[in-house]
C-alpha positions in Angstrom: 91.0 -63.9 100.2 90.2 -66.1 97.2 90.3 -69.9 97.6 91.9 -71.8 94.7 91.9 -75.4 95.9 90.8 -77.6 98.8 92.0 -81.0 99.8 90.2 -82.9 102.7 90.9 -86.4 104.0 89.2 -88.4 106.9 87.1 -85.4 107.9 83.4 -85.9 108.9 81.7 -86.7 105.6 84.8 -87.0 103.4 87.3 -89.8 102.9 89.3 -88.0 100.2 87.8 -84.8 98.7 89.5 -82.4 96.3 87.9 -79.2 95.1 90.0 -77.4 92.4 89.8 -75.1 89.5 88.2 -72.1 91.3 89.3 -69.0 89.3 91.0 -66.1 91.0 88.1 -63.8 89.7 85.5 -65.8 91.7 83.6 -63.7 94.2 80.6 -66.1 94.8 80.8 -69.9 95.3 77.4 -71.6 95.4 77.3 -75.1 97.0 74.3 -77.1 95.8 73.0 -80.5 96.7 70.4 -82.3 98.9 70.5 -82.4 102.7 73.2 -84.6 104.1 75.4 -84.5 101.0 78.3 -82.7 102.7 77.9 -78.9 102.1 77.9 -78.0 105.8 80.8 -80.5 106.4 82.9 -78.5 103.9 82.3 -75.4 106.0 83.3 -77.4 109.1 86.5 -78.4 107.3 87.2 -74.7 106.6 86.6 -74.0 110.2 88.9 -76.8 111.3 91.6 -75.4 109.1 91.0 -71.9 110.4 91.1 -72.9 114.1 94.1 -75.2 113.7 96.2 -72.8 111.6 95.2 -69.5 113.2 94.6 -70.5 116.9 96.3 -74.0 117.3 92.9 -75.3 118.4 91.5 -78.6 117.1 88.1 -79.1 118.7 87.6 -82.8 119.4 88.1 -86.2 117.7 84.5 -87.4 117.9 83.3 -84.2 116.1 85.9 -84.1 113.3 87.1 -87.6 112.3 85.2 -89.5 109.7 83.7 -92.3 111.7 84.3 -95.1 109.1 88.1 -94.2 109.1 88.7 -94.3 112.9 90.2 -97.7 112.7 93.2 -96.3 110.8 94.6 -94.2 113.7 95.1 -94.2 117.4 93.8 -91.6 119.9 97.2 -90.0 120.1 97.7 -89.0 116.5 94.2 -88.1 115.3 95.1 -84.4 114.5 97.8 -85.5 112.1 95.5 -88.1 110.6 93.0 -85.5 109.3 94.0 -83.5 106.3 92.4 -80.1 105.7 94.5 -78.1 103.3 93.4 -74.9 101.6 95.3 -73.2 98.8 94.7 -69.5 98.2 95.4 -67.5 95.1 97.5 -65.2 97.2 99.3 -67.5 99.7 101.2 -64.5 101.2 98.1 -63.5 103.0 98.4 -66.6 105.3 102.1 -66.6 106.1 101.7 -66.6 109.8 99.3 -67.5 112.6 98.3 -63.9 113.2 97.8 -63.3 109.5 95.3 -66.1 109.3 93.1 -64.6 112.0 90.2 -62.8 110.4 90.5 -64.7 107.1 87.3 -66.7 107.6 83.9 -65.5 108.5 81.2 -68.1 109.4 77.4 -68.0 109.8 75.5 -71.2 110.5 72.1 -72.1 109.3 70.9 -72.0 112.9 70.4 -68.3 113.5 67.9 -67.3 116.1 67.6 -64.4 118.5 63.9 -63.8 119.0 64.2 -60.9 121.4 66.8 -58.9 123.3 66.9 -55.8 125.5 70.3 -54.3 126.6 70.4 -52.8 130.1 74.1 -53.0 130.6 77.0 -53.0 128.2 80.0 -55.4 128.3 83.2 -55.6 126.3 82.8 -57.3 122.9 85.7 -59.3 121.7 87.3 -58.5 118.4 85.3 -60.6 115.9 88.3 -62.0 114.1 89.6 -63.5 117.4 86.3 -65.4 118.0 86.4 -69.1 117.2 83.3 -71.2 116.3 83.8 -74.7 117.6 80.6 -76.1 116.0 78.9 -74.6 113.0 75.8 -76.7 113.8 75.1 -74.8 117.0 72.7 -71.8 117.3 74.3 -68.6 116.1 72.8 -65.6 118.0 74.6 -62.3 117.2 72.0 -59.5 117.0 72.4 -58.4 120.6 76.2 -58.6 120.4 76.2 -56.5 117.3 73.9 -54.0 119.0 76.5 -53.5 121.7 79.3 -53.2 119.1 77.4 -50.6 117.2 76.5 -48.4 120.2 79.9 -48.9 121.8 81.6 -47.7 118.6 79.4 -44.7 118.5 80.0 -43.8 122.2 83.8 -44.2 121.9 83.7 -42.1 118.7 82.4 -39.1 120.6 85.8 -38.8 122.3 87.7 -38.6 119.1 88.6 -35.2 117.9 87.8 -35.8 114.3 84.1 -36.0 115.1 83.9 -32.7 117.0 82.4 -30.7 114.2 79.8 -33.3 113.2 76.1 -32.8 113.9 74.3 -35.4 116.0 72.3 -36.3 112.9 75.5 -37.0 111.0 76.8 -39.2 113.8 73.5 -41.1 113.9 73.6 -41.6 110.1 77.1 -43.0 110.5 75.8 -45.6 113.0 72.7 -46.9 111.2 72.6 -45.3 107.7 74.2 -48.2 105.8 72.2 -50.8 107.7 69.0 -48.9 107.1 69.6 -48.4 103.4 70.5 -52.1 103.0 67.4 -53.2 104.9 65.2 -50.9 102.8 66.3 -52.6 99.6 65.0 -55.9 101.1 61.8 -54.6 102.7 60.2 -51.5 101.2 57.8 -51.1 104.3 60.5 -51.5 107.0 62.8 -48.7 108.0 65.4 -48.9 110.8 64.8 -45.8 113.0 67.5 -46.3 115.6 68.8 -48.0 118.7 66.3 -46.6 121.2 66.1 -43.4 123.3 68.2 -44.9 126.1 70.5 -47.7 124.9 72.0 -48.0 128.4 68.8 -49.0 130.1 66.3 -50.2 127.4 68.4 -50.8 124.4 67.1 -52.6 121.3 66.6 -51.9 117.6 63.5 -50.0 116.6 61.8 -49.7 113.2 59.1 -47.9 111.4 56.6 -50.3 109.8 53.4 -49.0 108.3 51.9 -46.5 110.6 53.9 -47.8 113.6 56.9 -45.5 114.4 58.6 -47.5 117.2 58.3 -51.1 116.1 60.4 -53.2 118.4 62.9 -55.8 117.0 61.1 -58.6 118.9 57.9 -57.9 116.7 59.7 -58.5 113.4 58.7 -61.7 111.5 61.1 -64.6 111.4 62.1 -63.7 107.8 62.7 -60.1 108.7 64.8 -61.0 111.7 66.9 -63.5 109.7 67.6 -61.0 106.9 68.3 -58.2 109.4 70.6 -60.4 111.4 72.8 -61.2 108.3 72.9 -57.7 107.0 73.7 -56.2 110.5 76.4 -58.8 111.1 78.1 -58.2 107.7 78.1 -54.4 108.0 79.2 -54.3 111.7 82.0 -56.9 111.2 83.2 -56.0 107.7 86.0 -53.9 109.1 87.3 -56.9 111.0 87.1 -59.1 107.9 88.3 -56.8 105.1 89.9 -59.7 103.1 88.3 -62.9 104.1 86.3 -66.0 102.9 82.7 -65.4 104.0 80.9 -68.8 104.6 77.1 -68.6 105.1 75.2 -71.8 105.5 71.6 -71.6 104.1 71.2 -67.8 104.2 67.6 -68.2 103.0 66.3 -69.6 106.3 62.7 -68.3 107.1 62.4 -66.3 103.8 60.2 -66.5 100.8 61.7 -66.9 97.3 61.7 -63.2 96.2 63.3 -62.1 99.5 66.0 -64.8 99.1 66.8 -63.4 95.7 67.2 -59.9 97.1 69.2 -61.1 100.0 71.8 -62.8 98.0 72.2 -59.7 95.8 72.6 -57.6 99.0 75.2 -59.9 100.6 77.1 -60.2 97.3 77.4 -56.4 97.2 78.2 -56.0 100.9 81.2 -58.3 101.3 84.5 -56.4 100.8 86.0 -56.3 97.3 88.9 -58.6 98.0 86.8 -61.2 99.8 85.0 -64.3 98.5 81.5 -65.4 99.5 80.6 -69.1 99.9 76.9 -70.1 100.3 75.3 -73.5 100.8 71.7 -73.2 99.6 68.6 -75.0 98.5 66.9 -71.8 97.4 65.5 -71.4 93.8 65.6 -67.7 94.2 69.3 -67.7 95.2 70.3 -70.1 92.5 68.5 -68.0 89.9 70.1 -64.7 91.2 73.5 -66.4 91.2 73.1 -67.2 87.5 72.1 -63.6 86.8 75.1 -62.3 88.7 77.4 -64.4 86.6 75.8 -63.0 83.5 76.2 -59.5 84.8 79.7 -60.0 86.1 81.3 -62.9 84.0 83.8 -65.0 85.8 82.7 -64.1 89.3 80.3 -66.9 90.2 81.1 -70.7 90.6 78.6 -73.5 91.2 79.9 -76.7 93.0 77.6 -79.7 92.6 77.6 -82.0 95.7 74.7 -84.2 94.4 75.3 -87.9 93.8 78.9 -87.9 95.1 80.3 -91.0 96.8 82.3 -89.3 99.5 83.4 -92.7 100.9 85.9 -92.8 98.0 88.1 -90.3 96.4 86.1 -87.4 94.8 87.3 -84.4 92.7 84.8 -81.6 92.3 85.4 -78.8 89.8 83.2 -75.8 89.0 80.0 -76.8 87.1 79.4 -74.9 83.9 76.5 -72.5 84.5 74.2 -73.5 81.6 70.5 -74.4 81.3 71.1 -78.1 81.9 73.0 -77.6 85.1 70.4 -75.0 86.4 67.5 -77.3 85.6 69.1 -80.1 87.6 69.9 -77.7 90.5 66.2 -76.7 90.5 65.2 -80.3 90.6 67.3 -80.7 93.7 65.7 -77.6 95.3 62.2 -78.9 94.5 62.9 -82.6 95.1 59.6 -84.6 95.6 57.6 -81.4 95.8 57.9 -81.0 92.0 55.2 -83.6 91.5 53.2 -82.5 94.5 52.7 -79.0 93.2 52.6 -79.9 89.5 49.4 -79.0 87.6 47.8 -81.5 85.3 48.4 -79.1 82.4 51.0 -76.4 81.7 50.1 -74.0 78.9 52.9 -71.8 77.6 51.7 -68.6 76.0 53.2 -65.4 74.7 54.6 -62.9 77.1 58.2 -61.7 77.4 59.5 -61.7 81.0 62.0 -59.0 80.0 59.5 -56.9 78.2 57.0 -54.3 79.2 55.6 -53.5 82.7 53.2 -56.4 82.7 55.0 -59.3 80.9 52.5 -61.9 82.0 49.4 -60.2 80.8 48.2 -63.0 78.5 48.9 -65.7 81.2 47.0 -63.6 83.8 44.0 -63.1 81.5 43.8 -66.8 80.6 44.0 -67.7 84.3 41.1 -65.2 85.0 39.0 -66.8 82.3 39.7 -70.5 82.8 40.7 -70.7 86.4 37.4 -72.0 87.7 36.7 -74.5 84.9 40.3 -75.6 84.5 41.6 -75.5 88.0 44.5 -77.9 87.3 45.9 -75.8 84.5 48.8 -73.3 84.9 49.4 -70.6 82.3 53.1 -69.6 81.9 54.5 -66.7 79.8 57.4 -68.0 77.6 58.3 -65.2 75.3 57.4 -64.3 71.7 55.7 -66.5 69.2 59.0 -67.8 67.9 60.2 -68.5 71.5 57.1 -70.3 72.5 57.4 -72.4 69.3 61.1 -73.2 69.9 61.6 -76.6 71.5 64.9 -75.4 72.8 63.4 -72.5 74.8 65.2 -72.8 78.2 62.1 -71.8 80.2 59.9 -74.4 78.5 62.6 -77.1 78.8 63.3 -76.3 82.5 59.6 -76.4 83.6 58.9 -79.4 81.4 61.7 -81.4 82.9 60.9 -80.3 86.5 57.2 -81.1 86.1 57.5 -84.1 83.9 54.1 -85.5 84.8 52.3 -82.5 83.6 50.9 -82.2 80.0 52.5 -79.4 78.2 50.6 -77.2 75.7 52.1 -74.4 73.7 49.8 -71.6 72.3 50.6 -68.6 70.1 48.7 -65.7 68.8 47.4 -65.8 65.2 49.0 -62.5 64.2 49.7 -62.6 60.5 50.4 -66.3 60.3 49.2 -68.0 57.1 47.1 -71.1 57.1 50.3 -73.0 56.0 52.2 -71.6 59.0 49.4 -72.5 61.4 49.4 -76.1 60.0 53.1 -76.3 60.3 53.1 -75.2 63.9 50.4 -77.7 64.8 52.7 -80.5 63.5 55.2 -79.3 66.1 52.6 -79.4 68.9 52.0 -75.7 68.9 48.4 -74.4 68.8 47.3 -71.1 67.3 44.5 -68.8 68.5 41.6 -68.4 66.0 41.9 -64.6 66.3 44.9 -62.2 66.0 45.5 -61.9 69.8 43.8 -62.1 73.2 42.5 -58.5 72.9 40.2 -59.6 70.0 38.3 -61.8 72.4 38.3 -59.4 75.3 36.8 -56.6 73.2 34.4 -58.7 71.2 30.9 -57.1 70.7 29.4 -59.8 72.8 31.6 -58.9 75.8 31.0 -55.2 75.4 27.3 -55.7 75.4 27.7 -57.8 78.6 29.7 -55.0 80.2 26.9 -52.5 79.4 24.4 -54.8 81.1 26.7 -55.3 84.1 27.0 -51.6 84.9 23.3 -51.0 84.4 23.4 -49.3 81.0 22.1 -51.8 78.4 20.6 -48.9 76.4 24.2 -47.7 75.7 25.2 -50.8 73.7 25.0 -49.1 70.3 27.0 -46.1 71.6 29.7 -48.3 72.9 29.9 -50.5 69.8 30.0 -47.3 67.6 32.9 -46.0 69.7 34.7 -49.3 69.3 34.2 -49.1 65.5 35.4 -45.5 65.4 38.6 -46.3 67.2 39.3 -49.3 65.0 38.9 -47.0 62.0 41.4 -44.6 63.5 43.8 -47.5 64.1 43.5 -48.6 60.5 44.2 -45.1 59.4 47.4 -45.3 61.4 48.5 -48.3 59.3 47.3 -51.1 61.5 45.3 -54.1 60.3 41.5 -54.0 60.9 41.7 -57.0 63.2 44.5 -55.5 65.3 42.4 -54.8 68.4 45.5 -54.4 70.6 46.5 -51.1 68.8 43.0 -49.7 69.4 42.4 -51.1 72.9 43.6 -48.1 74.8 41.3 -45.7 73.0 38.4 -48.2 73.2 38.9 -48.4 77.0 38.8 -44.6 77.4 35.6 -44.4 75.4 33.9 -47.3 77.3 34.8 -45.8 80.7 33.5 -42.4 79.6 30.3 -43.6 78.1 29.4 -45.9 80.9 30.6 -43.6 83.7 33.0 -46.3 85.1 35.5 -45.6 87.8 37.9 -47.8 89.8 37.9 -50.3 87.0 41.7 -50.2 86.2 44.1 -47.3 85.5 45.8 -48.9 82.6 44.5 -50.7 79.5 46.0 -54.0 80.7 44.5 -53.7 84.2 41.1 -52.7 82.7 41.1 -55.7 80.3 42.4 -58.1 82.9 40.4 -57.1 86.0 37.2 -55.8 84.5 36.7 -57.3 81.1 38.2 -60.8 81.3 35.8 -62.0 84.1 32.9 -61.3 81.6 34.2 -64.1 79.4 32.3 -67.0 81.0 31.3 -70.5 79.8 27.9 -69.4 78.4 29.4 -66.9 76.0 30.4 -67.8 72.5 33.7 -66.0 73.0 34.6 -68.4 75.9 33.7 -71.5 73.8 35.8 -70.3 70.8 38.8 -69.4 73.0 38.5 -72.7 75.0 38.4 -74.7 71.7 41.6 -73.0 70.4 43.5 -73.8 73.6 42.1 -77.1 74.9 40.2 -78.4 71.9 
C-alpha cells in the first residue's frame, strides 16, 4: 500500500490539513517537527480511518474531535463531522471492508514490556483483525509474539511438508531471521532460542559476552526496544504483506548509532509493496533517511510539521531533501541543546569521512594534544584542503548554523601551497599549518628524543634519529618531497619500535602516532608552541 494524499478536517490537532504529492515510488516517509506539532495526531487520523472503514468502529468523540471545533456540531453527528480521507496509489486494494483489514500496521512510541515468562499458551488473534483504540497507550507485544512464534512452530510439526526437516532446520525457521536481524544491530547479542521448555518457563534467551542463557528481562532498555520492533515486524509481516507501517518514535531508548542501524533494518524488513511512515526526532534516523534516498532515489520523503498553523487550512508537500532542509531538521532535533553542548571553538581540519579506515586521524591527534589546555575546543574532520576551504561545504555550514554561538576556525595542511596561496586562504579565514602535515610535528626530532627518554633509552637517541633520516632518504628516492613525513612514517614507526623494544604501543602507523606519540607533544615543547600558534595564534 502506498499513500498518495491525505485530507483531514476537525480531527484532534487539525482543522483542515492536506498532505499531497507523495510519489508512488515512496517507501519511507519521515515526519519531522517538535513535540506537540501533530505528528502523532496524523497517525491517530490514519488509525481513525482504518477503524471506521475496516471495522465500522469510531472510538469516541472526546478523543477524536478537535476541541476548538466542537461548537460546529451536535453529539448525534460527530462521526460525519470529522473528515479523514486517505487516497492510495492503488485504490483497488481498499475496495471493501475486508480488503481494508491488514492495510495498516501501528506501533506507538510507548513500547514497554520489561519482563515476561510464559507458563501457559492462549490463542493469539490474527494481527490484522486487532484494533488499536489509542496510539498513546502502552504497546506491549513481546510476550504475544513469543506465543505466536512458538505456536506456529508447534502447529507446523503436524504439517506433512516438514516431515523430512531436521530439528535444527525447524529451529532455524523459527528464530533465524530474527537472530540475523538482531545481530546486525548488536554485534555482541545473539538470540539463542525460546527456552528449553516454552510450555512452563517460556521466554527469549540470548548469548551475550560469556553468558550463554541471558534472559530477555536482563536486556537493556535499548536492546528491548529494538528487539521488540524487529520481532514484531518479522512475526507479523505475513499478516501485513501490503500495508502502511506507522511507527511513532522508533528511536526510543536508543543511542544515535543504534537509531541509524534500526531505521536501516526496518526499511529492509517491511514487505516490498508496503510503505513505512516514521515520526522521529532522531539525528541518526534523519541522516540515514537521507542516505537511503541517495542510495535509492525516489523512495524517501520528508514531511515538515514545524511552524504550521493547524488552526487554519494547511497543505504539506514533500520537502526537498537538500542540505538546507537537513540542517533545519537537525536544529529541530537538537533544539535548545545545540547551545548547551556547543564548544566555544570549532576547528575544522582535514580528514575525509568517506576515506580510509581512520578518517578522523587529524582531529583525533589535535584533540589528544590540545584537549587539556583547550577544553572548550572541538576538532572536526571536514574533508580535503579544498573542502575545508570551501565556504559551501555542507558539513561546515550545517555545524556552523547549528552551533551559531561557537567560533569557527578552518585549518589546512601546508602541503605544496605557495606563500601566495597561504596568504589568499588567510583572507578567506582559513589558516595553514607551518609544516607540510601533522606527521611532521609528530615525528619531529624533539619528540623522538622525548620518546627515547620515556621508554628509558635516552642513549638510543642518535640511533633513532639516524633511522628516521635513513627512512626519509628512502622516501625521497621513491619520488616524495623531503618534508613529506607521512610517506616515511610507517617505516619510521617500525624502526622506532624495533630499536626501543616497544610493544603494545599501536598496531598501525596511525594508532602509534595518535596513542603513543601525540601525548608527548606537551606545552613545554617547541613543537607544541609552533603547532598551537598555527591553529590558535
